MIDOSE-1310 file (N, C-alpha, C; in nm, 2 decimals, decimal comma, always signed):
residues 103
mnee	+3,50/+1,65/+1,83/+3,56/+1,73/+1,72/+3,54/+1,88/+1,75; +3,63/+1,96/+1,72/+3,62/+2,10/+1,74/+3,63/+2,18/+1,61; +3,59/+2,12/+1,50/+3,60/+2,19/+1,37/+3,50/+2,31/+1,37; +3,52/+2,41/+1,29/+3,44/+2,52/+1,28/+3,31/+2,49/+1,20
lsii	+3,32/+2,39/+1,12/+3,21/+2,36/+1,02/+3,18/+2,21/+1,03; +3,05/+2,18/+1,04/+3,00/+2,04/+1,03/+2,92/+2,04/+0,90; +2,94/+1,93/+0,82/+2,86/+1,91/+0,70/+2,79/+1,78/+0,71; +2,66/+1,79/+0,69/+2,57/+1,67/+0,70/+2,53/+1,62/+0,56
fpal	+2,54/+1,49/+0,54/+2,50/+1,42/+0,42/+2,39/+1,32/+0,45; +2,26/+1,35/+0,43/+2,16/+1,25/+0,45/+2,17/+1,15/+0,33; +2,15/+1,02/+0,37/+2,17/+0,92/+0,26/+2,08/+0,80/+0,28; +2,03/+0,75/+0,17/+1,96/+0,63/+0,16/+2,00/+0,56/+0,03
nerv	+2,07/+0,45/+0,05/+2,12/+0,37/-0,07/+2,20/+0,46/-0,17; +2,29/+0,54/-0,11/+2,37/+0,63/-0,19/+2,52/+0,60/-0,21; +2,55/+0,47/-0,19/+2,70/+0,43/-0,19/+2,76/+0,48/-0,32; +2,70/+0,46/-0,43/+2,77/+0,49/-0,56/+2,79/+0,64/-0,57
rlip	+2,70/+0,73/-0,52/+2,71/+0,87/-0,54/+2,78/+0,94/-0,42; +2,76/+0,88/-0,30/+2,82/+0,94/-0,18/+2,97/+0,94/-0,18; +3,03/+0,83/-0,22/+3,18/+0,82/-0,21/+3,25/+0,92/-0,29; +3,21/+0,95/-0,42/+3,27/+1,06/-0,50/+3,25/+1,19/-0,43
tlnd	+3,13/+1,21/-0,38/+3,10/+1,34/-0,31/+3,19/+1,36/-0,19; +3,20/+1,26/-0,11/+3,29/+1,27/+0,01/+3,43/+1,30/-0,04; +3,48/+1,23/-0,15/+3,61/+1,26/-0,20/+3,63/+1,40/-0,24; +3,52/+1,46/-0,30/+3,53/+1,60/-0,35/+3,54/+1,69/-0,22
yysv	+3,46/+1,67/-0,12/+3,47/+1,75/+0,00/+3,60/+1,74/+0,07; +3,65/+1,61/+0,08/+3,78/+1,59/+0,14/+3,89/+1,66/+0,06; +3,88/+1,67/-0,07/+3,98/+1,73/-0,15/+3,99/+1,88/-0,12; +3,87/+1,94/-0,09/+3,87/+2,09/-0,06/+3,89/+2,12/+0,09
fgds	+3,83/+2,04/+0,18/+3,83/+2,07/+0,32/+3,92/+1,98/+0,40; +3,96/+1,87/+0,35/+4,04/+1,78/+0,43/+3,98/+1,74/+0,56; +4,06/+1,73/+0,66/+4,00/+1,69/+0,79/+3,96/+1,81/+0,88; +3,96/+1,93/+0,81/+3,93/+2,05/+0,89/+3,78/+2,07/+0,92
veyi	+3,69/+1,99/+0,87/+3,55/+2,00/+0,90/+3,50/+1,86/+0,96; +3,39/+1,87/+1,02/+3,33/+1,75/+1,07/+3,23/+1,70/+0,97; +3,25/+1,58/+0,92/+3,16/+1,52/+0,82/+3,06/+1,42/+0,90; +2,93/+1,44/+0,87/+2,83/+1,35/+0,93/+2,74/+1,29/+0,82
vvdn	+2,74/+1,16/+0,82/+2,65/+1,09/+0,72/+2,54/+1,03/+0,81; +2,42/+1,07/+0,77/+2,30/+1,01/+0,84/+2,23/+0,92/+0,74; +2,24/+0,79/+0,77/+2,19/+0,68/+0,69/+2,05/+0,65/+0,73; +1,96/+0,65/+0,63/+1,82/+0,63/+0,65/+1,78/+0,48/+0,63
gstd	+1,87/+0,39/+0,66/+1,85/+0,24/+0,64/+1,89/+0,19/+0,51; +2,01/+0,23/+0,46/+2,06/+0,18/+0,34/+2,08/+0,03/+0,34; +2,06/-0,03/+0,22/+2,09/-0,18/+0,21/+2,19/-0,20/+0,09; +2,26/-0,10/+0,04/+2,35/-0,11/-0,07/+2,49/-0,11/-0,03
gtke	+2,52/-0,12/+0,09/+2,66/-0,12/+0,14/+2,72/+0,02/+0,16; +2,63/+0,12/+0,18/+2,67/+0,25/+0,20/+2,76/+0,26/+0,32; +2,71/+0,20/+0,43/+2,79/+0,21/+0,56/+2,93/+0,15/+0,54; +2,94/+0,03/+0,49/+3,07/-0,03/+0,48/+3,16/+0,05/+0,39
avvq	+3,11/+0,10/+0,28/+3,20/+0,18/+0,19/+3,25/+0,31/+0,26; +3,16/+0,38/+0,33/+3,20/+0,51/+0,40/+3,29/+0,48/+0,51; +3,26/+0,38/+0,60/+3,34/+0,36/+0,71/+3,48/+0,31/+0,67; +3,49/+0,23/+0,56/+3,62/+0,18/+0,52/+3,71/+0,29/+0,46
qfph	+3,64/+0,38/+0,37/+3,72/+0,48/+0,30/+3,74/+0,61/+0,38; +3,65/+0,64/+0,47/+3,65/+0,76/+0,55/+3,63/+0,73/+0,70; +3,73/+0,68/+0,76/+3,71/+0,64/+0,90/+3,68/+0,76/+1,00; +3,71/+0,88/+0,96/+3,69/+0,99/+1,05/+3,55/+1,05/+1,03
vtyi	+3,47/+1,00/+0,94/+3,33/+1,05/+0,92/+3,25/+0,99/+1,04; +3,16/+1,08/+1,09/+3,06/+1,04/+1,19/+2,95/+0,97/+1,12; +2,93/+0,85/+1,14/+2,82/+0,77/+1,07/+2,71/+0,74/+1,16; +2,59/+0,79/+1,13/+2,47/+0,76/+1,21/+2,38/+0,68/+1,13
rsev	+2,33/+0,57/+1,18/+2,24/+0,49/+1,10/+2,11/+0,48/+1,18; +2,00/+0,52/+1,11/+1,87/+0,51/+1,16/+1,80/+0,39/+1,11; +1,74/+0,31/+1,20/+1,67/+0,19/+1,16/+1,52/+0,23/+1,13; +1,48/+0,34/+1,16/+1,35/+0,39/+1,13/+1,36/+0,50/+1,02
plgk	+1,29/+0,49/+0,91/+1,30/+0,59/+0,81/+1,27/+0,73/+0,86; +1,36/+0,82/+0,84/+1,35/+0,96/+0,88/+1,31/+1,05/+0,77; +1,33/+1,01/+0,65/+1,31/+1,10/+0,54/+1,43/+1,20/+0,53; +1,44/+1,27/+0,43/+1,56/+1,36/+0,41/+1,56/+1,47/+0,52
ggav	+1,45/+1,53/+0,55/+1,44/+1,63/+0,65/+1,48/+1,58/+0,79; +1,42/+1,46/+0,82/+1,45/+1,40/+0,95/+1,60/+1,36/+0,96; +1,66/+1,32/+0,85/+1,80/+1,28/+0,85/+1,89/+1,41/+0,88; +1,85/+1,51/+0,81/+1,92/+1,64/+0,83/+1,91/+1,68/+0,98
yegf	+1,79/+1,68/+1,03/+1,77/+1,72/+1,17/+1,85/+1,63/+1,26; +1,85/+1,50/+1,24/+1,93/+1,41/+1,32/+2,08/+1,45/+1,31; +2,13/+1,49/+1,19/+2,27/+1,53/+1,18/+2,29/+1,66/+1,26; +2,20/+1,75/+1,26/+2,21/+1,87/+1,34/+2,22/+1,84/+1,49
nhat	+2,15/+1,74/+1,53/+2,15/+1,70/+1,67/+2,29/+1,64/+1,71; +2,36/+1,59/+1,61/+2,50/+1,53/+1,64/+2,61/+1,63/+1,61; +2,59/+1,73/+1,54/+2,69/+1,82/+1,50/+2,75/+1,89/+1,62; +2,88/+1,92/+1,61/+2,95/+1,98/+1,73/+3,01/+2,12/+1,69
sdii	+2,99/+2,16/+1,57/+3,06/+2,28/+1,52/+2,96/+2,40/+1,53; +3,02/+2,52/+1,53/+2,94/+2,64/+1,53/+2,86/+2,67/+1,41; +2,92/+2,62/+1,29/+2,85/+2,64/+1,16/+2,81/+2,50/+1,11; +2,69/+2,48/+1,07/+2,64/+2,35/+1,03/+2,57/+2,37/+0,89
gftd	+2,61/+2,29/+0,80/+2,55/+2,29/+0,67/+2,51/+2,15/+0,63; +2,44/+2,13/+0,52/+2,41/+2,00/+0,47/+2,41/+2,01/+0,32; +2,43/+1,89/+0,26/+2,43/+1,88/+0,11/+2,38/+1,74/+0,07; +2,32/+1,73/-0,04/+2,28/+1,59/-0,09/+2,40/+1,51/-0,13
pdga	+2,40/+1,38/-0,12/+2,51/+1,30/-0,15/+2,53/+1,28/-0,30; +2,45/+1,34/-0,39/+2,46/+1,32/-0,53/+2,57/+1,41/-0,60; +2,63/+1,49/-0,52/+2,74/+1,58/-0,58/+2,69/+1,70/-0,65; +2,56/+1,73/-0,63/+2,50/+1,85/-0,70/+2,56/+1,98/-0,65
tlav	+2,60/+1,99/-0,53/+2,67/+2,10/-0,47/+2,81/+2,07/-0,45; +2,90/+2,11/-0,54/+3,04/+2,08/-0,53/+3,10/+2,15/-0,41; +3,20/+2,09/-0,35/+3,26/+2,15/-0,23/+3,31/+2,29/-0,25; +3,37/+2,31/-0,37/+3,42/+2,45/-0,40/+3,31/+2,55/-0,40
eftk	+3,19/+2,51/-0,43/+3,08/+2,61/-0,43/+3,03/+2,62/-0,28; +3,04/+2,52/-0,20/+3,01/+2,52/-0,06/+3,09/+2,63/+0,01; +3,22/+2,64/-0,03/+3,31/+2,73/+0,04/+3,26/+2,88/+0,02; +3,19/+2,91/-0,08/+3,14/+3,04/-0,11/+3,04/+3,08/+0,00
lla	+2,97/+2,98/+0,06/+2,88/+3,01/+0,17/+2,95/+3,06/+0,29; +3,07/+3,03/+0,30/+3,15/+3,06/+0,42/+3,23/+3,19/+0,41; +3,23/+3,25/+0,29/+3,30/+3,37/+0,27/+3,24/+3,49/+0,33
């Protein structure tokens, strides 16, 4: 991917919160950014939900618990864009607010 921005979402059993957050980011950015979900070993169907609803998301699953910081670091290692950001999957940072960081 050659998007200018990569956004990393560290996740652990976040299916219920991550899907609406990804919907929010897609509604603002569409396919113009690289989305990376780093799964810390979820058992709640996070992977299945993300892969089914967002096939263009880069999904990285770690079998070893990385913690939030480790998951973000792993996402940085896979990001291909010049600008890399991350946000929690709980929707606390709305996509429209994230755009202000790029202004």
